N, C-alpha and C positions, 0 to 999 in steps of 0.2 A: 613525432619528429622533434629533434633537439632544437631548442631555441638558438638563434644566432647570437654572436657575442661581438659587440662593437668595443674597440679599445681606443686608447688615446693615440695610437699610431696606426690603426687599421682595423680590419674585420677578420675574424676567424670563426669557423663553424664550431658549435658545441661548447663554446665558452673558453677554449684554449687560445693562447695568444703568444706571439713571439715579439710583440712590440716592446719598446723601452718604456718603463713606467716613470712617472714624474713623482718624486717624493712629496709627501704632504707638507705644505708650508706652515710656518708659525707666524701668520700675518706679516710676512715679508721680512721678519727679523730673526735673529738667532733664537732657537728654541730654548726656553728656560729649563733649568735643572729641576727635576722632580723633587718634591719634599718627602723624605722618609718619615712615615708615621708609625711604623712598627718594623722591627728587624728580628733576625733569629728565628723566623718561621721555618717549618720543615716541609718544604715542597708545597707551598700554598697553591691550590688550583682554583677553587671557587671563591668568588667575592660578591658581596651584596652590600647595600647601604640603605640606611634610613636617616632620619633627621639628626641623630646623635652619634651613631656608631657605624663603623665598617665591620662587616661580618666575614670571617675567613674559614674556609675548609682546608685543613692541612692534610695532604695526601700521605706525607711521609710518616708522621708520628700519630696519625689518626685523631688529632684534636680538632675541635671546632671552637672558635673564639670570636671575641669582638674587640675592637679598638676604638676608644673614645676619639672622636674627631677633634674635640677641643683640647684634650690633655695628652692624648697618645697612650693612656693607660690601657693595658691589655688584660682582658678577663677571659679565662678558659670556661667555656660553657659545657663542653662534653669531651670525654677522653675515651680511649679504647674503641674508637671507631675503626673500621677496616677500609683504609684508603679513601677517606672522605674526599669528595670531588666537587659536584655542583652544590650550590647553596642559594637560597632565596629567603626573603624576610617579608613577613606580613605584620599586621598591627600588633599582634600579641605573641607570635611564635616565629621561630626560625626553623627552616626545613632544609635538609641536605640529603645527598645521595652517597651511598657507599659502594665503591667498585670492587672491594675485596671479597673475602670469603662470605661475609654476611649478606651481600647483595640485597640491600634494603633501602628504604626511604625512611628517614628518622626525623623527629621533631622534638623541640623543647620550647619552653617559654623564653622570652628575651633575656631573662636573668639566669638561664640554665636549669631551672627547675622543671619538673614534669616531663622528663625524658621518656619518649615512647616511640614505638615503631608504627609508622603510618601504613607502610606496605612492605610485605615480605616477597622476595622474588627469587628466581632460580638462576638468573644471570645478572651481571653487574648493572646497577643503576648509574646513570651518567648525568645528562643535562636535566635541569629542573626549572620550571617557572610556575607562577601562581596567578590566579585571579581571585575574586572574592569568595568563590565556592570550592574550587578544586585545585589540586596540584597536577601538573602535567610533566611527565618525565619520559626519558628514553632508556632503553636497555641496550647496552653496548656489546653487540656480538655480530657475527656475519649473518644472523637471522634475527636481528633485533626488532624492537617494537617501539611505538610511541603510545603511552598510556595516560589515562586520567584516573584520579583518585579523589574522592571527597575529602575535604579538609576536616570535616566534622565527624565522619563515620569511617573509622579504619576498616579495612576489609580487602576484598579482591579488587584490584584495579580493572578498569574497562580498557580493553585494547582498541585503540582508534585506527591503527594501521600496523601491519606486521610484515615479516620477511624483508627487512631492510638490512643492507650491508653496512653496518656500523653507524647507526643513527647517533647523533651527538648533541649539540647544543639545541636549546628550546627557546622560542620567543612567542609571545601572544599578542593578538589584538582582540577586539570585541568578539569576533566570530571564528577565528581560525588559530590553529597551532602551526607554527613554522619550525622547521628543523633542518639541520644539515645531515648528510649521509656521507660520512668521511670516506669509506672504502668504495662506495658506489659512485663517488664524485658527483653528487647531486645535492640540490636544495629543493625542498618541497613543502607543501602545506596540506593540512587536513582540517575539515570543520570540527569545531569543539564537540558538537553533538553527534559526530560520526558521519561517515559518508566516504565518497571517493577522494583519494589523495590527488593533489595536483603537482606535477613536476614543474618547478619554476626555472631551474637551471640544471643542465647536464654537461658532461664532458669537462668538469672542473678538475682541480688538482689538490685533492684532500681538503675539502671545505670543513672548517671547524667553527670559528667564531661567528656569531650571529647577532644582528640588531635590526630594529625596525624604526621607521618613522611613519607618517600618516599614509604614504603611498608606496613606499619602497622597502625592500629587504636588502640589507647589507651583510656581506659575509667575507670571511678570510679564506684564502687558499694557503694551507700550511706548507705545502711543498712548492707552490709557485711563488710565494711571497707577495701576493697581490690582495688588494681590497676590491671587492666586486659589488655591484649594485644591480638589482633586477626589480621590476615592478611587481607588486603583490599579486596582480592578476596575470603575470607572465609577460614576456616580451624580450627585448634586447637586454643582454647582460653586459654591463659597462664596467670597465676597469677604472678604479679610482686612484691607485697609487700604492706605494710601499711604505709601511710604517717602520719606525725604529724599533729598538728592543729595550726592555726594562731589566733591571737586575732580578735574578731568579729567586733570591731568598729574602727580599725586602718587599714590604707593602708601601707603595708610594702614591703621592697625589701630585698633580700639576694642573695648571689652569688652561694651557694652550699647547696642543700637540704632544708628541712624544719624541724622545731622543735616545741615543745610545747611552747606557749608564757608564 
């Protein structure tokens, strides 16, 4: 049974809604202008951050780079990647997915040395997230999968769940992998050690973006223009509002909220 969806203006079954959304506020004042920390990127898709750098996967020119948070200096870590997309950073390495011909998960050290393939696939790799031992990633197709791969031992990844219609972004907590299913209009989870997948939200409208807090899963509906929330254990899917947009070729930072560029 599809979970019900409560909205700011009413209730609709299956997560769909015709209610008017309330834009996200900036503490009751005008939203500040984002600060550009790098420009001239070619189709940046993935972004990750550590204490000193912002890491970027450029879909267009197939480069992976980092930007100094303090100085804005840009360093290229890898070139000739095939449509780099998702990216994640650990203590000593950067990991990213390639959605182009290579269809792989690649890693290098934080300075760009030691480039190697973590997992070779037959369909495009897409979303990626890390814990201390494994990389979790999705394969983006109409019969896609969510997989796990040891960070220390390259080889064949373990399939956690398969036959998904467009699995996308990945997020983790201590026990589970959470993921969007863009073409299936669902958000779901699966235990890290394998087992039955749980559908958390269905009847959505192209869910793509994904984030977690201690008790809830937050996701974006790319075609509906909404921000949604659902408990990690399942339940009512709540609409949270409509974000603004950022410039497509710049990497920006801001303290509160988002606004049109």
